[in-house]
Structures are given as C-alpha cells and as structure tokens.
N, C-alpha and C positions, 0 to 999 in steps of 0.2 A: 567486193566491196560492204561491208556488212557497218549499219549505221545504231546508234543507239538510241532508241525512240527517246522522245523529250515527251514524257507526259504530265497530266496536270501538274501530280504533287510538285515535280522538278521546277516543272516554271513559277507556281506560285513561291516557293523557297528562294529561288534566283531573282525573283521581280521584288520579295518583300528586303531581301539582302541587301541589291541595291538602293532602296528607297532610303534605308537606314543608314546605310555604310556614311553620307555625307554627314547625316547629323551628328553622329559619332565622334566623326573627326574633326569637326567644328566644335563638340562638346569635352574634345579630348585637354586637360589642363596642362600648360606651359610646364613644362619640368626646370627648374632650377637645377643649375652645376650645384653639384654638394662634395666635389673632388678635390681633391691637389690638383690631377690631372686639368678640371676645367679652369683653375686659376689664369687669368691671364698677368705674367711677367709685369716687373712696375723697376723703373729705372730712377732712384733716388734726384736725380738731378732737374725731374719733372717739377718737385716739389717742396726742394731745398737749393741754398744757394752752398750748401757747406755741409759736409756729413758731422760736422761738430765733434759731439760724444758719441754719436748715432743717430738713427733715423727709422722713426716706424710711421708707415702707411697702415690705417683703417678704412679698407676699400669696403663699403657698404652696401655698393651694388652686386662683384662679385661674393661679398663677406670671408673676405681674406683680411690680414694684417700682414706687413711686407715690415723684415725688420732687416735693416745693414748696420754693422758694427764702425766703431768711430772710421778704420781703413777703407772700409769697404769690401775688405777679404772676406767677409759673414754676411749672405744673403739668404734669408730664411722667409718662407710662407708658412702659416699659421691659419686655419679654415676656423671661421667664428661664429658666433653668434651675434646681431645686431638689430638694431631697435624697431618694433613692432611697427612704427608708423617715422613718416618724415619727422613731424611736426614732435616725437618724442627721438630726433637726430638733432644732436649741434653737429657744425661742420665745423672747419678752420682749423688755426693752427693751435697747437696747447703744448705741454711739456710734462713729464713727472718730475713729481716736485716732490713723492714720497713713495716706497715701499715699505710692504708690512704682508707677513707671514701669519697665517692663521688671523684675517680680518673679519672684526665684529660688522654685524649688519644690520643697519636700521633704518624702516620704512620712510622713505622722501615725505612730507606733506601731502604733495598730491596721489601717492599711492596709498596714506591713510585714509582719505577721501573716497577711493576707491574701493579701498576694502579695508575697513573700518578694526575688522577681527586678526589684521597683520599684527605681529610683534618683532621685536627685536630678538633677533639671534646670535649669541655667543658667536665667538671665534674658534675653530677648531667643531665646532655641532657639525655632526655629519647631514644634519640639513640648511646647511648654512648657505644661501644664494650664492656668495660671492665665492664659494669654493675653497680652498687651501691659499691661494697668495692673491696680491693684489698690487697694480702697480695705478696711483693714483695723476690726473689730472691736477693745473691750477684754474682746470672750472670746477665750479663745488659738485658736487655728487654724479660725476663724469669720472669712470674709470676702467680699467682692463682687467679681467677677474677671472678666475676659474670660475667651475661651474659643477655640481655633483650631477644636475641634469643633462647626460650625453644626448638627450634627443634635442636640445636647444641649438645644438651644434650646427652652422650648416642653416641655418631660418635666421625670420624675425621674431625675436621671440622676446629680447630684453627693454626694460622702462629709459636706456637711454645708452646703457653700457655696452664694450665689447667683452665679449664671451669665448674662455678658451677652452676646450678641456684641463682638466685641474694637470696631466703629467705637461703637456704643452704651457702651460703658464708656467707652473716650476721651472721649466728649460729659460722661458721667456726673461723670468725674473733675474735667474742667477747671471745673465748676459747682458742685463741691460743696465746702464748706471744711471743714475738721479741724474737730471738736466737732457737727457734723451727727449730729443725734439719730436714731438706726434702731429702728424696731419691727418683729420678724417675727413675723408672724402664722400 
C-alpha cells in the first residue's frame, strides 16, 4: 500500500484554504432571483374582492408584476424593476387612469433636488426613461412604464415606478383597460 507523502507545501495550502473558506462563504452576497422561474405565483383573490376590469399586483419583493384579465382566463407574470428604497416605494391600492404611447418624462421636484442637471425628455426620444409606453396610476408621479435600460429589470433601480422591458410594457398596455385595479405590495 503506497501513501502519498504530505509535504510542507501541501499542508500549508490546505491550512490556508480551510482558514479562508468560512470568510469567503460568509462574504458571499445574497443572490436575488431574477428569472421568471423564480417568481411566486399569486392568486388575485388574495388581493381583490372581484376582478372587475382586470387586476395587477406589483410585487416589489419578487420584482414581478402579475396581471389577470377581467374573467381570469389570462394570467401573466412580468419581470420588473422596482423602487431603490422603501422610502420611494408607495404601497396600497390604486388603478390605471390613463395610458400613453410615447410618454414624455419630466423629473419630479425631489429628483431635481438630487440631480439638478436633469432635463425633461420628449416622448419617443431614445433616451426617455419611461420607454415606449406608460400606464398611469391615480397616484401622482407613479406609473408602470417601459425602459430603454434593460439592466434595470430585476433590480431595485427606480425612483418609485414599476419598470418593464419595452416589449413587455407594450404587451401589457395592449391588454390592460383603463380602470384596471392595481395593488403594490
């Protein structure tokens, strides 16, 4: 029976690796689920008494938007961007009161305080932060909109709005009537 001799170098490498490993594991960042297979399904009955004209639940924890049509036969889930902080996150019940193709964007007063060089962007501009389509809530300055910056989807990256890929907000825009009830959780 032959044994491999343990030399000093092997022993030192093994010791260093065992000392470093727990620190590396503790320092590992929490991995956020960012793909659709990681989203938890929702049941509209947990949020609304009836479907009415349709229903949307924006889940800021899983960074997903859940949509149901008026008769419940169409349920869709979209990955979203969500507000950067809890202070920027408005939660509760609202509804879709207006829809706009090619929305223009104007910085809010709080954004102008933080970023005085920001200027309004015309609808349809390639650098428009609202993307190609917007669905407005009855809360001022809060909406569901597209984004040109696809890196934002799946992250905490907005100043309060719910962002979707442009192709997905176009799809949602087409199927969502004015008056659709919305809940942000």
